[in-house]
C-alpha positions in Angstrom: 99.8 116.1 108.9 101.0 116.4 105.1 102.9 113.5 103.8 104.3 112.5 100.4 102.0 109.5 99.3 102.9 107.2 96.4 100.0 105.7 94.4 99.7 103.7 91.3 97.8 104.8 88.2 96.5 101.4 86.9 95.0 103.1 83.9 94.7 103.6 81.0 95.7 100.7 78.8 96.8 101.8 75.4 95.6 99.6 72.7 97.8 101.4 70.1 100.9 99.7 72.0 102.1 96.2 71.4 101.4 95.8 75.1 98.5 97.9 76.2 99.5 97.8 79.8 102.6 99.7 79.0 100.4 102.5 78.6 99.5 102.7 82.5 100.7 105.9 84.2 102.5 103.8 86.7 103.8 105.1 89.9 102.9 108.7 90.9 103.2 110.9 94.2 101.3 113.5 95.7 101.5 115.6 99.0 98.2 114.6 100.8 96.9 115.2 104.3 96.8 112.2 106.8 95.2 112.5 110.1 97.6 112.0 112.9 94.9 111.4 115.3 93.2 108.7 113.4 96.5 106.9 112.0 98.6 104.2 113.7 101.7 102.7 112.5 101.4 99.0 113.0 104.5 96.4 113.2 103.5 93.1 112.1 105.4 89.9 112.8 108.7 91.3 113.8 110.5 88.2 115.1 113.9 87.5 116.4 114.5 84.3 114.3 117.9 83.6 115.6 120.8 82.9 113.5 121.6 80.5 110.5 123.9 78.5 113.0 121.1 78.3 115.4 118.1 77.4 113.0 119.6 76.5 109.5 116.4 74.9 108.4 114.1 77.8 109.2 116.6 80.3 107.5 116.6 77.9 104.4 112.8 78.0 104.2 112.6 81.8 104.8 115.5 83.6 103.0 114.2 87.2 104.0 115.1 86.6 107.6 118.5 88.4 107.1 116.9 91.4 105.5 114.2 91.5 108.2 116.9 91.5 110.7 118.8 94.5 109.2 115.6 96.4 108.9 114.9 95.9 112.5 118.5 97.2 113.2 118.8 100.0 110.8 115.2 101.4 110.2 113.0 100.6 113.3 115.0 102.4 116.0 114.5 105.8 114.0 111.0 105.1 112.8 109.6 103.8 116.2 111.4 106.4 118.1 109.9 109.2 116.1 106.4 107.7 116.4 106.7 107.3 120.2 108.1 110.7 120.5 105.3 112.2 118.5 102.5 110.6 120.3 101.3 109.0 117.2 99.6 105.6 118.0 101.7 102.5 117.7 100.3 99.0 117.4 101.9 95.5 117.1 100.5 92.6 115.4 102.0 89.3 116.6 101.7 85.7 116.1 103.7 82.5 115.9 104.3 81.8 119.8 103.4 82.7 123.1 106.1 85.4 123.4 103.6 88.3 123.9 100.8 86.7 126.0 101.8 88.2 129.3 102.3 91.7 128.0 99.8 94.4 129.2 99.1 95.6 125.8 97.9 92.2 124.7 95.9 91.5 127.8 94.3 94.7 127.3 93.3 93.9 123.6 91.8 90.5 124.7 89.5 92.1 127.4 88.5 94.9 124.6 87.8 92.5 121.9 85.9 90.0 123.8 85.3 86.4 122.5 86.3 85.6 118.9 83.7 84.9 116.4 83.1 81.4 115.1 85.7 80.0 112.7 84.9 79.8 109.2 83.2 76.5 108.1 85.4 73.8 106.5 84.7 71.5 103.5 85.0 67.7 104.1 88.3 66.5 103.1 88.6 63.2 101.2 91.7 60.9 101.1 92.6 62.3 97.7 92.7 65.9 99.2 94.7 64.8 102.3 97.2 63.3 100.0 97.6 66.5 97.9 98.0 68.5 101.1 100.6 65.8 102.4 102.6 66.0 99.2 103.0 70.0 99.5 103.9 70.0 103.1 106.4 67.0 102.8 108.4 68.8 100.1 110.6 70.5 102.5 110.1 68.3 105.6 113.9 68.3 106.2 113.6 71.8 107.6 110.6 71.4 109.7 112.5 70.5 112.9 114.6 73.6 112.9 111.5 75.8 112.0 109.6 74.4 114.9 112.6 74.8 117.4 112.8 78.4 116.1 109.2 79.2 116.6 109.4 77.6 120.0 111.8 80.4 121.3 110.6 83.2 119.0 110.6 86.7 120.5 110.3 90.2 119.6 113.7 91.6 118.3 115.1 94.2 120.9 114.2 97.1 118.3 110.5 96.1 118.0 109.8 95.1 121.5 106.5 96.9 122.7 107.0 99.4 125.4 104.7 99.7 128.3 101.1 99.0 127.5 101.4 99.6 123.6 98.6 97.7 122.0 99.4 94.3 120.8 96.8 92.1 118.7 97.1 88.7 117.4 94.4 88.7 114.9 92.0 90.9 112.9 89.4 90.7 115.8 91.5 92.3 118.4 93.1 94.8 115.9 89.5 96.1 114.8 88.7 96.2 118.6 91.9 98.3 119.0 91.2 100.5 116.0 87.7 101.5 117.3 88.8 102.0 120.9 91.7 104.4 119.7 89.6 106.1 116.8 91.9 104.5 114.1 90.8 104.2 110.5 94.1 104.1 108.8 97.0 101.6 109.7 100.4 102.1 108.1 102.2 98.6 108.2 105.7 98.0 108.8 107.0 94.5 109.2 107.4 91.1 107.4 106.4 90.2 104.8 104.6 92.8 102.5 103.5 90.1 100.1 102.6 87.4 102.6 101.5 88.2 106.2 101.0 91.8 105.8 98.4 91.1 103.3 96.8 87.9 104.5 97.7 86.6 107.9 95.3 87.4 110.8 95.5 91.1 111.3 96.9 91.6 107.9 95.4 94.3 105.4 92.8 92.0 103.6 91.0 91.4 107.0 91.3 95.0 108.1 90.1 96.5 104.7 86.7 94.3 105.3 86.3 96.7 108.4 86.6 99.8 106.4 90.2 100.4 107.6 92.6 102.2 104.9 95.8 100.2 105.1 99.1 101.6 103.7 102.8 100.6 104.0 106.3 102.0 104.7 108.5 101.2 101.8 111.9 100.9 103.7 110.3 99.1 106.8 109.1 95.9 104.8 110.7 93.2 102.8 109.0 90.4 101.0 109.1 86.7 100.4 111.0 86.1 97.2 111.5 83.2 95.1 114.3 81.9 92.9 113.5 84.0 89.9 113.0 87.3 92.0 115.3 87.2 94.8 118.2 89.0 93.3 116.2 92.2 92.3 113.6 91.7 95.1 110.9 92.1 92.5 108.2 90.5 94.9 108.6 93.4 97.1 108.0 95.7 94.2 104.8 93.7 93.4 103.7 93.8 97.0 104.0 97.4 97.2 102.2 97.9 93.9 99.4 95.6 95.1 99.1 97.7 98.4 98.9 100.8 96.3 96.3 99.4 94.0 94.0 97.5 96.4 94.5 99.0 99.8 96.1 102.4 100.4 99.3 104.2 99.9 103.2 103.5 99.8 104.9 106.0 102.4 108.6 106.5 102.8 109.9 106.2 106.2 112.0 109.5 106.0 108.9 111.5 105.0 106.9 110.1 108.1 109.7 110.7 110.4 110.3 114.3 109.0 106.6 115.2 109.4 106.4 113.9 113.0 109.8 115.5 113.9 108.3 118.8 112.6 105.3 118.6 114.5 103.1 116.9 111.8 103.0 119.9 109.6 
């Protein structure tokens, strides 16, 4: 199918300018062919995190929760409905609890992937390192109890709950097995958050790129972890999209994908 793909020209720096990087071409787009047969949309870490009233400490730590909930309500029904209706593959990447472990799509992935590889080796920690770690983890300890209570009952939001035996993976080992079994070499991510879990958590882009999988993203179906200085303009989301475009794949728009699938992928 043909899709409008957004990419970033990280070249050419112009050294006649005061800031050479301002010579870069920046964001561009082109209509490119995407193989529907070998591509899957993957919804990662879509969680029902409850309300602020239920888990105020968790919401204070993770300010993007309301944005993620809005995307689930407003974007996911049309997006996932179009993917399912077209027969395009839909995967789910999960984590953070046991809410998925009795679902057939997860049990299938566990059987398909087989035993996990040995975890990476670890350096020896000394007392100084332990104190450095304790200092960081203790900075917002007042939010920990709510966060732990939230994760103890975390679940899929209704809009992102897998249907039937849709494949579910909790790490890159399982997701790679699903890609091989289903002939997928291109993953288009939706979910939370584009500059955090989608990049570096188990089953995220950095891990899958090592297996040769192209990893792209849907602009309107993601949000980002923001900080005090970026939250108002959601600058971290913009940087996250840029990073995907430069390092991994392309940025697609939900309307373009839904339109292509609705027209039979032409």
